[in-house]
C-alpha positions as CSV (number, residue, x, y, z in Angstrom):
1,M,-18.3,7.0,204.4
2,S,-19.8,6.4,207.4
3,L,-22.1,7.7,210.4
4,T,-20.5,8.5,213.6
5,N,-22.0,9.9,216.9
6,V,-20.0,12.3,219.1
7,G,-22.6,13.1,222.5
8,N,-25.8,14.3,220.9
9,V,-24.2,15.6,217.3
10,K,-24.2,12.5,214.3
11,T,-22.1,13.1,211.4
12,I,-21.6,11.3,208.1
13,K,-18.0,11.9,205.9
14,I,-18.9,12.1,202.5
15,S,-15.4,11.9,201.4
16,D,-12.0,13.4,202.6
17,E,-13.0,17.2,201.4
18,Y,-16.4,17.0,203.2
19,E,-18.5,16.6,206.0
20,M,-22.3,16.3,206.9
21,V,-23.8,17.3,210.3
22,I,-27.1,16.1,211.0
23,V,-29.1,19.0,212.4
24,E,-32.4,17.4,212.8
25,D,-33.6,14.0,212.2
26,K,-37.6,12.5,212.1
27,W,-39.7,10.0,211.2
28,N,-42.5,10.8,209.5
29,P,-44.8,7.9,209.9
30,L,-47.5,9.0,207.4
31,I,-45.5,8.4,204.4
32,E,-42.9,6.3,206.3
33,R,-40.0,7.8,205.9
34,R,-36.7,9.1,207.2
35,E,-36.6,13.0,207.2
36,I,-33.2,14.3,207.5
37,K,-31.4,17.8,207.7
38,G,-27.9,18.5,207.8
39,V,-25.4,21.0,207.2
40,I,-22.4,20.0,205.1
41,Y,-18.5,21.6,205.4
42,H,-16.6,21.8,202.6
43,M,-14.1,24.5,203.4
44,G,-12.0,25.9,200.2
45,K,-14.2,23.2,198.2
46,G,-17.5,23.3,196.1
47,T,-20.6,22.4,196.7
48,P,-21.3,18.4,196.7
49,K,-22.9,16.7,194.1
50,R,-26.6,15.1,195.0
51,Y,-25.7,11.9,193.8
52,V,-22.4,12.0,196.1
53,V,-23.9,13.1,199.1
54,R,-27.3,10.7,198.2
55,E,-24.8,7.6,198.0
56,A,-22.6,8.6,201.3
57,V,-25.7,8.5,203.2
58,A,-26.9,5.5,202.1
59,K,-23.7,3.6,202.7
60,A,-23.6,5.3,206.5
61,L,-27.6,4.7,207.2
62,N,-26.9,0.6,205.7
63,V,-30.2,1.4,203.0
64,P,-30.4,0.4,199.4
65,I,-29.5,3.9,197.5
66,D,-32.9,4.2,195.9
67,Q,-34.6,4.1,199.2
68,V,-32.5,8.0,199.6
69,Y,-33.5,11.1,198.0
70,V,-31.7,14.4,198.8
71,R,-34.9,17.0,198.1
72,K,-32.7,20.4,198.4
73,V,-28.9,20.8,198.5
74,E,-28.6,25.2,199.5
75,T,-25.4,26.7,199.7
76,K,-24.7,29.5,201.9
77,F,-23.6,32.5,200.5
78,G,-20.1,33.3,201.4
79,I,-19.8,30.3,203.5
80,S,-18.6,27.1,202.6
81,E,-21.8,24.8,204.3
82,T,-24.8,23.6,202.1
83,E,-28.1,22.9,203.9
84,A,-29.6,19.4,202.7
85,I,-32.7,18.1,203.3
86,I,-33.0,13.8,202.4
87,H,-35.5,11.6,202.9
88,V,-34.7,8.3,203.5
89,Y,-37.8,6.0,202.6
90,S,-38.7,2.6,204.0
91,S,-39.0,1.2,200.3
92,P,-38.0,2.0,197.0
93,E,-42.0,1.7,195.6
94,R,-43.0,4.3,198.5
95,A,-40.2,6.9,196.9
96,K,-41.2,6.4,193.3
97,K,-45.3,7.3,195.1
98,F,-44.0,10.1,197.2
99,E,-41.4,12.2,195.3
100,P,-41.7,14.2,191.9
101,P,-40.0,13.1,188.8
102,H,-37.8,15.9,188.5
103,I,-36.2,15.1,192.1
104,I,-35.7,11.5,190.9
105,R,-33.4,12.6,187.9
106,R,-31.7,15.4,189.7
107,N,-30.8,12.3,192.2
108,H,-28.9,10.6,189.8
109,P,-25.1,10.9,188.2
110,E,-25.4,13.7,185.4
111,K,-24.9,11.4,181.9
112,K,-22.1,12.3,179.6
113,K,-23.4,14.0,176.1
114,E,-21.9,12.0,173.2
115,G,-18.9,13.7,171.7
116,E,-17.9,14.9,175.2
């Protein structure tokens, strides 16, 4: 999971099957967060889980995982492309202050139910 620069294009290798191209990366000084918009390519594979994307972005940007939250993962119909919106905060406290509870829950791995 690494961040690669090719010209002006930044890519993050999420896994062997997934790669994300950063389309937009801006700093929001009021909230103290980076707002990243990326396109994930997954030819012949399913949409990647939020937690997998979150882990890869945290490792690539060299920040703790509790400062990274995937806000949106939306796959385009009929195309193996997924648009992702990711927020990277300056501190975990700042993230908890601004991210809604349902987004925080969605960004954690699914818990196995008893009996599975």
